[in-house]
C-alpha positions as CSV (number, residue, x, y, z in Angstrom):
1,M,0.0,0.0,0.0
2,G,1.3,3.5,-0.8
3,I,1.6,6.4,1.6
4,T,-1.6,8.4,2.0
5,H,-1.2,12.1,1.6
6,E,-3.4,15.2,1.1
7,V,-4.0,16.4,-2.4
8,T,-4.0,20.1,-3.2
9,L,-5.3,21.8,-6.3
10,D,-2.6,23.4,-8.4
11,H,-2.9,27.2,-9.1
12,T,-5.6,27.4,-6.5
13,E,-5.6,29.7,-3.4
14,A,-7.9,29.9,-0.4
15,W,-8.5,32.1,2.6
16,L,-11.2,33.0,5.1
17,C,-12.8,36.4,4.8
18,Y,-14.8,37.9,7.6
19,S,-17.6,40.3,6.8
20,E,-18.7,42.8,9.4
21,E,-21.7,43.5,7.3
22,M,-22.9,39.9,7.5
23,D,-21.2,39.1,10.8
24,D,-20.0,35.9,9.1
25,T,-16.9,34.3,7.8
26,Y,-16.7,33.1,4.2
27,D,-14.5,30.4,2.7
28,I,-13.0,32.0,-0.4
29,R,-11.3,29.8,-3.0
30,V,-9.6,31.1,-6.1
31,A,-8.5,29.1,-9.2
32,L,-6.0,31.0,-11.4
33,P,-5.2,30.3,-15.0
34,K,-1.8,28.9,-15.9
35,T,-1.5,31.2,-18.9
36,P,-0.4,34.8,-18.7
37,P,-3.2,37.4,-18.4
38,P,-4.4,39.1,-21.5
39,E,-3.8,42.8,-21.8
40,E,-7.2,43.7,-20.4
41,G,-6.8,41.2,-17.5
42,Y,-8.5,37.9,-16.7
43,S,-12.3,37.6,-16.7
44,V,-13.7,36.4,-13.4
45,V,-16.4,34.0,-12.5
46,Y,-17.8,34.3,-9.0
47,V,-19.4,31.0,-7.9
48,L,-21.9,31.1,-5.0
49,D,-22.3,28.1,-2.8
50,G,-18.6,27.6,-3.5
51,N,-18.5,24.7,-1.1
52,A,-20.5,22.7,-3.6
53,Y,-19.8,24.2,-7.0
54,F,-16.3,25.8,-7.0
55,Q,-14.5,22.7,-8.2
56,F,-17.0,22.0,-11.0
57,A,-16.5,25.5,-12.4
58,R,-12.7,25.4,-11.9
59,D,-12.4,22.1,-13.8
60,V,-14.6,23.2,-16.6
61,V,-12.6,26.4,-17.1
62,R,-9.2,24.6,-16.6
63,L,-9.9,21.7,-19.1
64,Q,-11.8,23.5,-21.8
65,S,-9.7,26.7,-22.0
66,K,-6.8,24.5,-23.2
67,N,-8.6,24.3,-26.5
68,A,-10.5,27.6,-26.6
69,P,-11.0,27.8,-30.4
70,K,-13.1,24.6,-30.2
71,T,-14.7,24.9,-26.8
72,L,-15.2,28.6,-26.8
73,V,-14.2,28.7,-23.1
74,E,-11.5,31.3,-22.3
75,A,-9.1,31.2,-19.4
76,A,-10.6,32.9,-16.4
77,I,-10.2,33.3,-12.6
78,V,-12.8,31.3,-10.8
79,V,-13.8,32.5,-7.3
80,G,-15.8,30.2,-5.0
81,V,-17.7,32.0,-2.2
82,G,-18.9,29.6,0.4
83,H,-19.2,28.8,4.1
84,S,-17.1,26.7,6.3
85,G,-18.7,24.4,8.9
86,E,-21.3,21.6,9.0
87,D,-23.8,21.2,6.2
88,K,-26.8,21.8,8.4
89,D,-25.4,25.1,9.7
90,V,-24.4,26.2,6.1
91,S,-27.9,25.5,4.9
92,K,-29.4,27.9,7.5
93,R,-26.9,30.6,6.7
94,R,-27.7,30.4,3.0
95,F,-31.3,31.3,3.8
96,Y,-30.0,34.6,5.2
97,D,-27.4,35.4,2.6
98,F,-29.6,34.8,-0.5
99,T,-33.1,36.1,0.5
100,A,-34.3,39.7,0.3
101,P,-35.6,41.6,3.3
102,A,-39.3,41.4,3.8
103,E,-41.9,42.2,6.4
104,A,-43.0,38.5,6.7
105,Y,-41.9,35.2,5.2
106,H,-44.3,32.5,4.0
107,Y,-43.2,28.9,3.7
108,P,-44.8,26.3,1.4
109,E,-45.7,23.0,3.1
110,R,-42.9,21.1,1.3
111,L,-40.3,23.3,3.0
112,K,-41.4,22.9,6.6
113,R,-39.7,19.6,7.1
114,F,-36.4,21.3,6.4
115,D,-36.6,23.6,9.4
116,V,-36.1,26.8,7.4
117,E,-37.7,29.2,9.8
118,G,-35.0,31.5,11.1
119,K,-33.0,34.4,10.0
120,H,-33.7,35.6,6.5
121,G,-33.4,38.8,4.5
122,G,-29.6,39.4,4.2
123,A,-29.4,39.7,0.4
124,L,-28.7,43.5,0.3
125,K,-26.0,43.1,2.9
126,F,-24.5,40.1,1.2
127,L,-24.4,42.0,-2.1
128,E,-22.7,44.9,-0.3
129,F,-20.1,42.4,1.0
130,L,-19.5,41.1,-2.6
131,E,-19.3,44.6,-4.0
132,S,-17.4,46.5,-1.3
133,Q,-15.1,43.8,0.2
134,L,-14.6,40.7,-1.9
135,K,-14.4,42.1,-5.4
136,P,-11.9,44.9,-4.5
137,E,-9.8,42.2,-2.7
138,I,-9.8,40.0,-5.8
139,E,-8.9,43.1,-8.0
140,R,-6.1,44.0,-5.6
141,R,-4.6,40.5,-5.6
142,Y,-4.9,39.6,-9.3
143,I,-4.9,41.1,-12.8
144,V,-8.6,41.4,-13.5
145,N,-10.8,42.6,-16.3
146,K,-13.4,44.7,-14.4
147,K,-15.6,44.7,-17.5
148,K,-16.0,40.9,-17.7
149,Q,-17.3,39.7,-14.4
150,T,-19.8,36.8,-14.0
151,L,-22.0,35.7,-11.1
152,F,-23.2,32.1,-10.9
153,G,-25.9,30.8,-8.5
154,H,-28.0,27.7,-8.1
155,S,-31.3,27.3,-6.2
156,L,-31.4,29.9,-3.5
157,S,-28.2,31.4,-4.7
158,G,-29.8,31.5,-8.2
159,L,-32.6,33.5,-6.6
160,F,-29.9,35.9,-5.3
161,T,-28.2,36.1,-8.7
162,L,-31.5,37.2,-10.2
163,F,-32.1,39.6,-7.3
164,T,-28.7,41.1,-8.1
165,L,-29.4,41.5,-11.8
166,F,-32.8,43.2,-11.0
167,T,-31.6,45.5,-8.2
168,K,-28.0,46.3,-9.2
169,P,-27.5,45.2,-12.8
170,N,-24.1,46.8,-13.2
171,A,-22.5,44.7,-10.5
172,F,-21.7,42.0,-13.1
173,Q,-21.8,41.8,-16.8
174,T,-23.0,38.1,-17.0
175,Y,-25.5,36.3,-14.8
176,L,-25.7,32.5,-14.8
177,V,-28.8,31.1,-13.0
178,A,-29.5,27.4,-12.4
179,S,-32.8,26.2,-11.0
180,P,-33.6,29.6,-9.3
181,S,-35.9,29.5,-6.3
182,I,-38.3,32.0,-7.8
183,W,-41.1,30.6,-5.6
184,W,-39.4,32.0,-2.5
185,N,-41.8,33.9,-0.2
186,D,-44.8,33.8,-2.5
187,Y,-42.7,34.9,-5.6
188,E,-41.4,38.1,-4.0
189,L,-38.8,38.3,-6.8
190,L,-41.3,39.2,-9.5
191,P,-41.9,42.8,-8.3
192,Y,-38.1,43.3,-8.4
193,M,-38.2,42.1,-12.0
194,G,-41.0,44.5,-12.8
195,E,-39.1,47.5,-11.4
196,F,-36.0,46.3,-13.4
197,L,-38.0,46.2,-16.6
198,N,-39.5,49.7,-16.0
199,R,-36.1,51.4,-15.5
200,P,-34.4,53.3,-18.3
201,Q,-32.2,50.9,-20.3
202,E,-28.5,50.9,-19.7
203,N,-26.1,51.4,-22.6
204,E,-24.1,48.4,-21.7
205,V,-25.6,44.9,-22.4
206,R,-26.0,42.5,-19.5
207,R,-26.3,38.8,-20.3
208,L,-28.5,36.2,-18.5
209,L,-28.6,32.4,-18.9
210,V,-31.4,30.7,-17.1
211,T,-31.1,26.9,-16.7
212,V,-33.3,24.3,-15.1
213,G,-33.6,20.5,-14.9
214,E,-36.4,18.8,-16.8
215,Q,-37.5,16.9,-13.7
216,E,-37.9,20.0,-11.5
217,R,-41.6,20.1,-11.9
218,F,-43.1,23.6,-11.1
219,M,-39.6,25.1,-11.1
220,V,-39.4,24.5,-14.9
221,D,-42.6,26.5,-15.4
222,D,-41.3,29.3,-13.1
223,A,-38.0,29.5,-14.9
224,K,-39.7,29.5,-18.4
225,Q,-42.2,32.1,-17.4
226,L,-39.5,34.4,-16.0
227,F,-37.4,34.0,-19.2
228,E,-40.4,34.6,-21.5
229,R,-41.3,37.8,-19.6
230,L,-37.8,39.1,-20.0
231,E,-37.7,38.2,-23.7
232,E,-41.1,39.8,-24.3
233,A,-39.8,43.0,-22.8
234,Q,-37.3,43.1,-25.7
235,Q,-34.7,45.1,-23.8
236,E,-31.7,45.9,-26.0
237,S,-29.5,46.1,-22.9
238,L,-30.4,42.5,-21.8
239,E,-29.4,39.4,-23.7
240,C,-31.3,36.3,-22.4
241,A,-31.0,32.6,-23.1
242,F,-32.8,29.6,-21.6
243,Y,-31.9,25.9,-21.3
244,C,-33.9,23.0,-19.9
245,A,-31.6,20.0,-19.2
246,P,-33.2,16.7,-20.2
247,D,-33.6,14.0,-17.4
248,E,-32.0,16.2,-14.7
249,N,-33.4,17.1,-11.3
250,H,-32.6,19.7,-8.7
251,A,-29.5,17.9,-7.4
252,S,-28.1,16.7,-10.7
253,V,-28.6,19.7,-12.9
254,V,-25.5,21.8,-12.0
255,P,-22.8,19.3,-13.2
256,T,-24.8,18.9,-16.4
257,I,-25.2,22.6,-17.2
258,M,-21.8,24.0,-15.9
259,S,-20.0,23.6,-19.2
260,R,-22.8,25.4,-21.1
261,A,-22.9,28.1,-18.5
262,I,-19.2,28.8,-18.6
263,R,-19.2,28.8,-22.4
264,F,-22.0,31.4,-22.3
265,A,-19.9,33.6,-19.9
266,S,-16.9,33.4,-22.2
267,K,-18.7,34.9,-25.2
């Protein structure tokens, strides 16, 4: 038998980042390209729920950027934003990070068995953490293209990714959304979308990819309806795309769509 040893990811850095705004500590992981930066700097993909999805995104970028002319995936910095700690504790903290402030919260019956009642409504503060603390730190440490920034989120963090697009669209240029929890708190996201669509259009184009698994039942309809409403608005400053992954469910959809999502961000 050989000697057992820990395996580390090459060209990958990690640190803990405390946010006074959130009164929480985040596990930050950063995958760096092996190639020199282009003149304008590396594009950056921020991956929420980094505990679960950072390595998927890192490996897609790392493997496919080796043959960018065929894969259409460029070399990029991948930043995972997650929590350290036990899964049960992380789950509760997600409900705070990724949900908007509201006067009251209403839970569907299917959620009550997950013990979701607790602290919610931290989305504005979490967005402030990303904008005022994490992004400047990434830009200080690395050579970054500030005009090519992507945010990826799944489920509740997909809800937050849409919330960010609708409330502060200039925070990122590309938004990658997988199985977003549009249903949260009786569809409270939809008025934010309405306000977004009623604003004067920006000169710069923002890009949105919405994905969902075919087996996600009502979430498929929710995602389709949101995408169709955005398309119908025909906003020149928003480019939208939609993909429903055949045979995939809420747990399996992210590995399936990650390559498509990263390719969309590379355009």
